[in-house]
Gaussian input, Z-matrix of N, CA and C with variables (Angstrom, degrees):
# hf/3-21g

backbone

0 1
 N
 C     1     B1
 C     2     B2     1     A1
 N     3     B3     2     A2     1     D1
 C     4     B4     3     A3     2     D2
 C     5     B5     4     A4     3     D3
 N     6     B6     5     A5     4     D4
 C     7     B7     6     A6     5     D5
 C     8     B8     7     A7     6     D6
 N     9     B9     8     A8     7     D7
 C    10    B10     9     A9     8     D8
 C    11    B11    10    A10     9     D9
 N    12    B12    11    A11    10    D10
 C    13    B13    12    A12    11    D11
 C    14    B14    13    A13    12    D12
 N    15    B15    14    A14    13    D13
 C    16    B16    15    A15    14    D14
 C    17    B17    16    A16    15    D15
 N    18    B18    17    A17    16    D16
 C    19    B19    18    A18    17    D17
 C    20    B20    19    A19    18    D18
 N    21    B21    20    A20    19    D19
 C    22    B22    21    A21    20    D20
 C    23    B23    22    A22    21    D21
 N    24    B24    23    A23    22    D22
 C    25    B25    24    A24    23    D23
 C    26    B26    25    A25    24    D24
 N    27    B27    26    A26    25    D25
 C    28    B28    27    A27    26    D26
 C    29    B29    28    A28    27    D27
 N    30    B30    29    A29    28    D28
 C    31    B31    30    A30    29    D29
 C    32    B32    31    A31    30    D30
 N    33    B33    32    A32    31    D31
 C    34    B34    33    A33    32    D32
 C    35    B35    34    A34    33    D33
 N    36    B36    35    A35    34    D34
 C    37    B37    36    A36    35    D35
 C    38    B38    37    A37    36    D36
 N    39    B39    38    A38    37    D37
 C    40    B40    39    A39    38    D38
 C    41    B41    40    A40    39    D39
 N    42    B42    41    A41    40    D40
 C    43    B43    42    A42    41    D41
 C    44    B44    43    A43    42    D42
 N    45    B45    44    A44    43    D43
 C    46    B46    45    A45    44    D44
 C    47    B47    46    A46    45    D45
 N    48    B48    47    A47    46    D46
 C    49    B49    48    A48    47    D47
 C    50    B50    49    A49    48    D48
 N    51    B51    50    A50    49    D49
 C    52    B52    51    A51    50    D50
 C    53    B53    52    A52    51    D51
 N    54    B54    53    A53    52    D52
 C    55    B55    54    A54    53    D53
 C    56    B56    55    A55    54    D54
 N    57    B57    56    A56    55    D55
 C    58    B58    57    A57    56    D56
 C    59    B59    58    A58    57    D57
 N    60    B60    59    A59    58    D58
 C    61    B61    60    A60    59    D59
 C    62    B62    61    A61    60    D60
 N    63    B63    62    A62    61    D61
 C    64    B64    63    A63    62    D62
 C    65    B65    64    A64    63    D63
 N    66    B66    65    A65    64    D64
 C    67    B67    66    A66    65    D65
 C    68    B68    67    A67    66    D66
 N    69    B69    68    A68    67    D67
 C    70    B70    69    A69    68    D68
 C    71    B71    70    A70    69    D69
 N    72    B72    71    A71    70    D70
 C    73    B73    72    A72    71    D71
 C    74    B74    73    A73    72    D72
 N    75    B75    74    A74    73    D73
 C    76    B76    75    A75    74    D74
 C    77    B77    76    A76    75    D75
 N    78    B78    77    A77    76    D76
 C    79    B79    78    A78    77    D77
 C    80    B80    79    A79    78    D78
 N    81    B81    80    A80    79    D79
 C    82    B82    81    A81    80    D80
 C    83    B83    82    A82    81    D81
 N    84    B84    83    A83    82    D82
 C    85    B85    84    A84    83    D83
 C    86    B86    85    A85    84    D84
 N    87    B87    86    A86    85    D85
 C    88    B88    87    A87    86    D86
 C    89    B89    88    A88    87    D87
 N    90    B90    89    A89    88    D88
 C    91    B91    90    A90    89    D89
 C    92    B92    91    A91    90    D90
 N    93    B93    92    A92    91    D91
 C    94    B94    93    A93    92    D92
 C    95    B95    94    A94    93    D93
 N    96    B96    95    A95    94    D94
 C    97    B97    96    A96    95    D95
 C    98    B98    97    A97    96    D96
 N    99    B99    98    A98    97    D97
 C   100   B100    99    A99    98    D98
 C   101   B101   100   A100    99    D99
 N   102   B102   101   A101   100   D100
 C   103   B103   102   A102   101   D101
 C   104   B104   103   A103   102   D102
 N   105   B105   104   A104   103   D103
 C   106   B106   105   A105   104   D104
 C   107   B107   106   A106   105   D105
 N   108   B108   107   A107   106   D106
 C   109   B109   108   A108   107   D107
 C   110   B110   109   A109   108   D108
 N   111   B111   110   A110   109   D109
 C   112   B112   111   A111   110   D110
 C   113   B113   112   A112   111   D111
 N   114   B114   113   A113   112   D112
 C   115   B115   114   A114   113   D113
 C   116   B116   115   A115   114   D114
 N   117   B117   116   A116   115   D115
 C   118   B118   117   A117   116   D116
 C   119   B119   118   A118   117   D117
 N   120   B120   119   A119   118   D118
 C   121   B121   120   A120   119   D119
 C   122   B122   121   A121   120   D120
 N   123   B123   122   A122   121   D121
 C   124   B124   123   A123   122   D122
 C   125   B125   124   A124   123   D123
 N   126   B126   125   A125   124   D124
 C   127   B127   126   A126   125   D125
 C   128   B128   127   A127   126   D126
 N   129   B129   128   A128   127   D127
 C   130   B130   129   A129   128   D128
 C   131   B131   130   A130   129   D129
 N   132   B132   131   A131   130   D130
 C   133   B133   132   A132   131   D131
 C   134   B134   133   A133   132   D132
 N   135   B135   134   A134   133   D133
 C   136   B136   135   A135   134   D134
 C   137   B137   136   A136   135   D135
 N   138   B138   137   A137   136   D136
 C   139   B139   138   A138   137   D137
 C   140   B140   139   A139   138   D138
 N   141   B141   140   A140   139   D139
 C   142   B142   141   A141   140   D140
 C   143   B143   142   A142   141   D141
 N   144   B144   143   A143   142   D142
 C   145   B145   144   A144   143   D143
 C   146   B146   145   A145   144   D144
 N   147   B147   146   A146   145   D145
 C   148   B148   147   A147   146   D146
 C   149   B149   148   A148   147   D147
 N   150   B150   149   A149   148   D148
 C   151   B151   150   A150   149   D149
 C   152   B152   151   A151   150   D150
 N   153   B153   152   A152   151   D151
 C   154   B154   153   A153   152   D152
 C   155   B155   154   A154   153   D153
 N   156   B156   155   A155   154   D154
 C   157   B157   156   A156   155   D155
 C   158   B158   157   A157   156   D156
 N   159   B159   158   A158   157   D157
 C   160   B160   159   A159   158   D158
 C   161   B161   160   A160   159   D159
 N   162   B162   161   A161   160   D160
 C   163   B163   162   A162   161   D161
 C   164   B164   163   A163   162   D162
 N   165   B165   164   A164   163   D163
 C   166   B166   165   A165   164   D164
 C   167   B167   166   A166   165   D165
 N   168   B168   167   A167   166   D166
 C   169   B169   168   A168   167   D167
 C   170   B170   169   A169   168   D168
 N   171   B171   170   A170   169   D169
 C   172   B172   171   A171   170   D170
 C   173   B173   172   A172   171   D171
 N   174   B174   173   A173   172   D172
 C   175   B175   174   A174   173   D173
 C   176   B176   175   A175   174   D174
 N   177   B177   176   A176   175   D175
 C   178   B178   177   A177   176   D176
 C   179   B179   178   A178   177   D177
 N   180   B180   179   A179   178   D178
 C   181   B181   180   A180   179   D179
 C   182   B182   181   A181   180   D180
 N   183   B183   182   A182   181   D181
 C   184   B184   183   A183   182   D182
 C   185   B185   184   A184   183   D183
 N   186   B186   185   A185   184   D184
 C   187   B187   186   A186   185   D185
 C   188   B188   187   A187   186   D186
 N   189   B189   188   A188   187   D187
 C   190   B190   189   A189   188   D188
 C   191   B191   190   A190   189   D189
 N   192   B192   191   A191   190   D190
 C   193   B193   192   A192   191   D191
 C   194   B194   193   A193   192   D192
 N   195   B195   194   A194   193   D193
 C   196   B196   195   A195   194   D194
 C   197   B197   196   A196   195   D195
 N   198   B198   197   A197   196   D196
 C   199   B199   198   A198   197   D197
 C   200   B200   199   A199   198   D198
 N   201   B201   200   A200   199   D199
 C   202   B202   201   A201   200   D200
 C   203   B203   202   A202   201   D201
 N   204   B204   203   A203   202   D202
 C   205   B205   204   A204   203   D203
 C   206   B206   205   A205   204   D204
 N   207   B207   206   A206   205   D205
 C   208   B208   207   A207   206   D206
 C   209   B209   208   A208   207   D207
 N   210   B210   209   A209   208   D208
 C   211   B211   210   A210   209   D209
 C   212   B212   211   A211   210   D210
 N   213   B213   212   A212   211   D211
 C   214   B214   213   A213   212   D212
 C   215   B215   214   A214   213   D213
 N   216   B216   215   A215   214   D214
 C   217   B217   216   A216   215   D215
 C   218   B218   217   A217   216   D216
 N   219   B219   218   A218   217   D217
 C   220   B220   219   A219   218   D218
 C   221   B221   220   A220   219   D219
 N   222   B222   221   A221   220   D220
 C   223   B223   222   A222   221   D221
 C   224   B224   223   A223   222   D222
 N   225   B225   224   A224   223   D223
 C   226   B226   225   A225   224   D224
 C   227   B227   226   A226   225   D225
 N   228   B228   227   A227   226   D226
 C   229   B229   228   A228   227   D227
 C   230   B230   229   A229   228   D228
 N   231   B231   230   A230   229   D229
 C   232   B232   231   A231   230   D230
 C   233   B233   232   A232   231   D231
 N   234   B234   233   A233   232   D232
 C   235   B235   234   A234   233   D233
 C   236   B236   235   A235   234   D234
 N   237   B237   236   A236   235   D235
 C   238   B238   237   A237   236   D236
 C   239   B239   238   A238   237   D237
 N   240   B240   239   A239   238   D238
 C   241   B241   240   A240   239   D239
 C   242   B242   241   A241   240   D240
 N   243   B243   242   A242   241   D241
 C   244   B244   243   A243   242   D242
 C   245   B245   244   A244   243   D243
 N   246   B246   245   A245   244   D244
 C   247   B247   246   A246   245   D245
 C   248   B248   247   A247   246   D246
 N   249   B249   248   A248   247   D247
 C   250   B250   249   A249   248   D248
 C   251   B251   250   A250   249   D249
 N   252   B252   251   A251   250   D250
 C   253   B253   252   A252   251   D251
 C   254   B254   253   A253   252   D252
 N   255   B255   254   A254   253   D253
 C   256   B256   255   A255   254   D254
 C   257   B257   256   A256   255   D255
 N   258   B258   257   A257   256   D256
 C   259   B259   258   A258   257   D257
 C   260   B260   259   A259   258   D258
 N   261   B261   260   A260   259   D259
 C   262   B262   261   A261   260   D260
 C   263   B263   262   A262   261   D261
 N   264   B264   263   A263   262   D262
 C   265   B265   264   A264   263   D263
 C   266   B266   265   A265   264   D264

   B1=1.4546
   B2=1.5320
   B3=1.3271
   B4=1.4557
   B5=1.5103
   B6=1.3349
   B7=1.4640
   B8=1.5235
   B9=1.3380
   B10=1.4653
   B11=1.5212
   B12=1.3135
   B13=1.4545
   B14=1.5279
   B15=1.3195
   B16=1.4637
   B17=1.5322
   B18=1.3200
   B19=1.4687
   B20=1.5249
   B21=1.3363
   B22=1.4625
   B23=1.5289
   B24=1.3155
   B25=1.4593
   B26=1.5239
   B27=1.3135
   B28=1.4668
   B29=1.5321
   B30=1.3236
   B31=1.4727
   B32=1.5292
   B33=1.3162
   B34=1.4730
   B35=1.5224
   B36=1.3153
   B37=1.4655
   B38=1.5257
   B39=1.3130
   B40=1.4727
   B41=1.5239
   B42=1.3216
   B43=1.4686
   B44=1.5277
   B45=1.3325
   B46=1.4561
   B47=1.5289
   B48=1.3219
   B49=1.4704
   B50=1.5250
   B51=1.3189
   B52=1.4661
   B53=1.5218
   B54=1.3456
   B55=1.4632
   B56=1.5262
   B57=1.3184
   B58=1.4607
   B59=1.5312
   B60=1.3171
   B61=1.4670
   B62=1.5214
   B63=1.3174
   B64=1.4581
   B65=1.5266
   B66=1.3192
   B67=1.4625
   B68=1.5297
   B69=1.3121
   B70=1.4656
   B71=1.5273
   B72=1.3175
   B73=1.4667
   B74=1.5289
   B75=1.3338
   B76=1.4637
   B77=1.5252
   B78=1.3266
   B79=1.4671
   B80=1.5247
   B81=1.3232
   B82=1.4612
   B83=1.5285
   B84=1.3259
   B85=1.4664
   B86=1.5201
   B87=1.3292
   B88=1.4663
   B89=1.5271
   B90=1.3109
   B91=1.4708
   B92=1.5238
   B93=1.3247
   B94=1.4646
   B95=1.5251
   B96=1.3180
   B97=1.4633
   B98=1.5297
   B99=1.3158
   B100=1.4594
   B101=1.5236
   B102=1.3087
   B103=1.4586
   B104=1.5246
   B105=1.3282
   B106=1.4635
   B107=1.5224
   B108=1.3074
   B109=1.4603
   B110=1.5268
   B111=1.3134
   B112=1.4634
   B113=1.5259
   B114=1.3258
   B115=1.4572
   B116=1.5253
   B117=1.3317
   B118=1.4625
   B119=1.5283
   B120=1.3140
   B121=1.4655
   B122=1.5226
   B123=1.3294
   B124=1.4682
   B125=1.5243
   B126=1.3224
   B127=1.4664
   B128=1.5302
   B129=1.3146
   B130=1.4661
   B131=1.5303
   B132=1.3361
   B133=1.4660
   B134=1.5276
   B135=1.3232
   B136=1.4691
   B137=1.5261
   B138=1.3175
   B139=1.4649
   B140=1.5246
   B141=1.3104
   B142=1.4641
   B143=1.5276
   B144=1.3366
   B145=1.4694
   B146=1.5247
   B147=1.3238
   B148=1.4555
   B149=1.5327
   B150=1.3115
   B151=1.4680
   B152=1.5271
   B153=1.3416
   B154=1.4692
   B155=1.5276
   B156=1.3370
   B157=1.4623
   B158=1.5199
   B159=1.3198
   B160=1.4665
   B161=1.5267
   B162=1.3142
   B163=1.4661
   B164=1.5264
   B165=1.3294
   B166=1.4722
   B167=1.5243
   B168=1.3272
   B169=1.4692
   B170=1.5268
   B171=1.3234
   B172=1.4744
   B173=1.5215
   B174=1.3182
   B175=1.4675
   B176=1.5252
   B177=1.3294
   B178=1.4729
   B179=1.5219
   B180=1.3268
   B181=1.4569
   B182=1.5274
   B183=1.3008
   B184=1.4611
   B185=1.5264
   B186=1.2932
   B187=1.4695
   B188=1.5290
   B189=1.3048
   B190=1.4688
   B191=1.5237
   B192=1.3065
   B193=1.4720
   B194=1.5306
   B195=1.3285
   B196=1.4640
   B197=1.5302
   B198=1.3241
   B199=1.4637
   B200=1.5224
   B201=1.3256
   B202=1.4554
   B203=1.5232
   B204=1.3142
   B205=1.4579
   B206=1.5262
   B207=1.3283
   B208=1.4632
   B209=1.5272
   B210=1.3175
   B211=1.4616
   B212=1.5281
   B213=1.3218
   B214=1.4679
   B215=1.5173
   B216=1.3243
   B217=1.4611
   B218=1.5261
   B219=1.3121
   B220=1.4633
   B221=1.5319
   B222=1.3174
   B223=1.4656
   B224=1.5277
   B225=1.3028
   B226=1.4781
   B227=1.5226
   B228=1.3177
   B229=1.4705
   B230=1.5214
   B231=1.3237
   B232=1.4621
   B233=1.5196
   B234=1.3039
   B235=1.4663
   B236=1.5284
   B237=1.3293
   B238=1.4683
   B239=1.5215
   B240=1.3207
   B241=1.4651
   B242=1.5239
   B243=1.3197
   B244=1.4661
   B245=1.5261
   B246=1.3175
   B247=1.4664
   B248=1.5189
   B249=1.3278
   B250=1.4542
   B251=1.5278
   B252=1.3196
   B253=1.4676
   B254=1.5271
   B255=1.3136
   B256=1.4782
   B257=1.5202
   B258=1.3194
   B259=1.4653
   B260=1.5232
   B261=1.3235
   B262=1.4675
   B263=1.5263
   B264=1.3024
   B265=1.4727
   B266=1.4913
   A1=111.11
   A2=118.89
   A3=122.55
   A4=114.58
   A5=116.70
   A6=119.73
   A7=110.94
   A8=116.37
   A9=119.44
   A10=111.45
   A11=116.71
   A12=120.78
   A13=110.01
   A14=117.14
   A15=120.36
   A16=111.71
   A17=117.55
   A18=120.10
   A19=110.42
   A20=115.93
   A21=119.46
   A22=111.16
   A23=117.37
   A24=120.50
   A25=110.64
   A26=116.38
   A27=120.83
   A28=110.01
   A29=116.42
   A30=119.88
   A31=111.13
   A32=116.20
   A33=120.34
   A34=109.90
   A35=116.82
   A36=120.36
   A37=110.86
   A38=117.17
   A39=120.73
   A40=110.67
   A41=115.55
   A42=120.09
   A43=109.93
   A44=116.55
   A45=119.96
   A46=110.62
   A47=116.89
   A48=120.30
   A49=110.52
   A50=117.25
   A51=120.40
   A52=110.90
   A53=116.25
   A54=120.54
   A55=110.49
   A56=117.32
   A57=120.65
   A58=112.05
   A59=117.40
   A60=119.54
   A61=110.51
   A62=116.78
   A63=121.11
   A64=111.11
   A65=116.27
   A66=120.70
   A67=110.36
   A68=117.19
   A69=119.89
   A70=111.88
   A71=116.89
   A72=119.23
   A73=110.50
   A74=115.81
   A75=119.74
   A76=111.29
   A77=116.09
   A78=119.77
   A79=110.89
   A80=116.92
   A81=120.33
   A82=111.00
   A83=116.93
   A84=120.01
   A85=110.83
   A86=116.18
   A87=119.87
   A88=111.34
   A89=115.80
   A90=119.87
   A91=110.52
   A92=116.92
   A93=120.21
   A94=112.81
   A95=117.08
   A96=120.94
   A97=112.47
   A98=116.48
   A99=121.61
   A100=110.85
   A101=115.35
   A102=121.54
   A103=106.82
   A104=116.28
   A105=120.97
   A106=112.65
   A107=117.10
   A108=120.67
   A109=112.15
   A110=117.41
   A111=120.69
   A112=112.85
   A113=116.98
   A114=120.46
   A115=111.44
   A116=115.00
   A117=118.27
   A118=107.56
   A119=116.33
   A120=120.83
   A121=112.98
   A122=117.19
   A123=120.46
   A124=111.38
   A125=116.66
   A126=120.22
   A127=111.28
   A128=116.35
   A129=120.87
   A130=110.17
   A131=116.58
   A132=120.62
   A133=110.87
   A134=116.66
   A135=119.83
   A136=110.79
   A137=116.42
   A138=120.13
   A139=109.87
   A140=117.57
   A141=120.84
   A142=111.32
   A143=117.30
   A144=119.73
   A145=111.00
   A146=116.85
   A147=120.11
   A148=111.37
   A149=116.08
   A150=120.43
   A151=109.42
   A152=116.53
   A153=120.66
   A154=111.04
   A155=117.27
   A156=121.06
   A157=110.07
   A158=117.01
   A159=120.20
   A160=111.21
   A161=116.72
   A162=120.11
   A163=110.52
   A164=116.68
   A165=120.49
   A166=109.81
   A167=116.44
   A168=119.99
   A169=110.61
   A170=116.57
   A171=119.86
   A172=111.44
   A173=116.10
   A174=119.21
   A175=111.92
   A176=117.06
   A177=121.43
   A178=112.93
   A179=118.14
   A180=120.73
   A181=110.01
   A182=113.94
   A183=122.24
   A184=107.28
   A185=115.68
   A186=119.99
   A187=110.09
   A188=115.67
   A189=122.03
   A190=110.63
   A191=116.79
   A192=121.24
   A193=112.57
   A194=117.60
   A195=121.58
   A196=113.43
   A197=117.39
   A198=121.17
   A199=111.14
   A200=116.40
   A201=120.74
   A202=108.40
   A203=116.05
   A204=119.97
   A205=112.17
   A206=118.20
   A207=119.58
   A208=111.79
   A209=117.60
   A210=121.37
   A211=109.38
   A212=116.96
   A213=120.46
   A214=110.87
   A215=116.50
   A216=120.48
   A217=111.36
   A218=117.87
   A219=119.99
   A220=110.91
   A221=117.12
   A222=120.88
   A223=110.19
   A224=116.82
   A225=120.42
   A226=111.77
   A227=116.94
   A228=119.91
   A229=109.79
   A230=117.22
   A231=120.61
   A232=111.73
   A233=117.14
   A234=120.28
   A235=109.83
   A236=116.73
   A237=120.05
   A238=111.48
   A239=116.49
   A240=120.29
   A241=110.94
   A242=116.81
   A243=120.81
   A244=109.89
   A245=116.34
   A246=120.66
   A247=110.32
   A248=117.57
   A249=121.42
   A250=111.55
   A251=115.83
   A252=120.45
   A253=110.59
   A254=116.60
   A255=119.98
   A256=110.25
   A257=117.05
   A258=120.03
   A259=113.37
   A260=117.70
   A261=120.42
   A262=112.34
   A263=117.22
   A264=120.25
   A265=111.98
   D1=-23.77
   D2=-175.18
   D3=-57.00
   D4=-49.38
   D5=-178.21
   D6=-67.34
   D7=-44.62
   D8=178.28
   D9=-65.16
   D10=-38.04
   D11=177.98
   D12=-58.96
   D13=-46.89
   D14=-178.93
   D15=-67.24
   D16=-36.76
   D17=177.69
   D18=-64.50
   D19=-44.36
   D20=179.51
   D21=-68.78
   D22=-38.02
   D23=177.70
   D24=-63.41
   D25=-38.65
   D26=176.61
   D27=-61.90
   D28=-44.41
   D29=177.85
   D30=-63.79
   D31=-40.82
   D32=177.09
   D33=-59.53
   D34=-42.52
   D35=178.81
   D36=-63.22
   D37=-43.68
   D38=177.90
   D39=-60.59
   D40=-43.07
   D41=179.69
   D42=-63.38
   D43=-45.03
   D44=179.45
   D45=-62.05
   D46=-41.85
   D47=178.87
   D48=-59.23
   D49=-47.27
   D50=179.41
   D51=-60.26
   D52=-46.00
   D53=-179.18
   D54=-63.96
   D55=-49.26
   D56=-175.10
   D57=-66.85
   D58=-33.34
   D59=176.23
   D60=-65.39
   D61=-40.72
   D62=178.32
   D63=-64.37
   D64=-47.78
   D65=179.87
   D66=-64.66
   D67=-39.65
   D68=-177.22
   D69=-63.95
   D70=-34.48
   D71=177.56
   D72=-61.16
   D73=-44.50
   D74=178.95
   D75=-66.78
   D76=-41.57
   D77=179.66
   D78=-62.94
   D79=-42.00
   D80=179.96
   D81=-62.93
   D82=-40.19
   D83=177.96
   D84=-61.81
   D85=-43.76
   D86=179.04
   D87=-65.11
   D88=-44.80
   D89=-179.29
   D90=-60.69
   D91=-38.55
   D92=-179.64
   D93=-67.82
   D94=-18.30
   D95=178.03
   D96=-83.62
   D97=-11.81
   D98=-173.32
   D99=-92.08
   D100=131.94
   D101=173.06
   D102=-93.13
   D103=99.99
   D104=-175.80
   D105=-58.36
   D106=-30.54
   D107=-178.02
   D108=-66.97
   D109=-21.45
   D110=-178.74
   D111=-92.47
   D112=-2.74
   D113=-177.54
   D114=-89.51
   D115=151.00
   D116=171.63
   D117=-73.95
   D118=168.67
   D119=-174.08
   D120=-58.74
   D121=-42.21
   D122=-178.50
   D123=-62.78
   D124=-46.48
   D125=179.60
   D126=-67.60
   D127=-37.84
   D128=178.26
   D129=-62.53
   D130=-43.73
   D131=178.12
   D132=-62.35
   D133=-38.40
   D134=178.50
   D135=-63.11
   D136=-48.16
   D137=-179.53
   D138=-61.75
   D139=-42.64
   D140=178.55
   D141=-63.31
   D142=-35.15
   D143=177.30
   D144=-66.69
   D145=-32.90
   D146=178.31
   D147=-72.91
   D148=-33.80
   D149=174.97
   D150=-63.44
   D151=-42.97
   D152=177.28
   D153=-65.12
   D154=-38.04
   D155=177.48
   D156=-59.82
   D157=-45.47
   D158=179.38
   D159=-61.08
   D160=-39.78
   D161=178.23
   D162=-64.61
   D163=-40.41
   D164=178.06
   D165=-64.06
   D166=-43.89
   D167=177.94
   D168=-57.81
   D169=-46.29
   D170=-178.95
   D171=-57.33
   D172=-35.17
   D173=-178.69
   D174=-67.36
   D175=-18.87
   D176=178.77
   D177=-96.92
   D178=0.12
   D179=178.68
   D180=-82.72
   D181=61.09
   D182=178.65
   D183=-132.66
   D184=171.59
   D185=179.47
   D186=-61.51
   D187=145.24
   D188=179.46
   D189=-52.92
   D190=-44.68
   D191=-177.81
   D192=-61.07
   D193=-23.23
   D194=-178.42
   D195=-91.00
   D196=-4.39
   D197=179.05
   D198=-74.49
   D199=152.58
   D200=170.42
   D201=-65.76
   D202=153.36
   D203=-175.98
   D204=-62.14
   D205=-34.93
   D206=179.13
   D207=-66.88
   D208=-30.02
   D209=176.16
   D210=-76.21
   D211=-41.05
   D212=176.44
   D213=-57.51
   D214=-35.29
   D215=-178.36
   D216=-60.22
   D217=-32.26
   D218=177.09
   D219=-63.26
   D220=-38.25
   D221=176.74
   D222=-71.96
   D223=-35.35
   D224=179.18
   D225=-64.97
   D226=-32.97
   D227=178.66
   D228=-56.23
   D229=-46.96
   D230=-179.68
   D231=-73.99
   D232=-32.11
   D233=176.24
   D234=-63.51
   D235=-40.89
   D236=177.63
   D237=-62.57
   D238=-37.79
   D239=177.61
   D240=-61.88
   D241=-40.54
   D242=177.74
   D243=-63.93
   D244=-46.09
   D245=-179.65
   D246=-61.74
   D247=-43.47
   D248=178.40
   D249=-60.83
   D250=-42.26
   D251=-179.99
   D252=-64.25
   D253=-44.21
   D254=179.30
   D255=-64.68
   D256=-42.44
   D257=-178.40
   D258=-71.42
   D259=-19.71
   D260=-178.89
   D261=-81.47
   D262=-6.13
   D263=-176.98
   D264=-93.65

């Protein structure tokens, strides 16, 4: 299962990268429309948290093999689900 797990985890990472890049483009457009100075503190903190989220996402837009093992494990979780589903049939 090890080799297949890593292949599927790599594909999961590629899929996540494609999805997150698409979503991030839309989020960046929305964020650029916001005048932070006009927001109350709670809304401002939310927008700032989303800016930090985008930065965190960008840091993961690298090859699967270059990820830290704890980050790879997140992709492996979904890869295991795929393997379980295939094996249950």
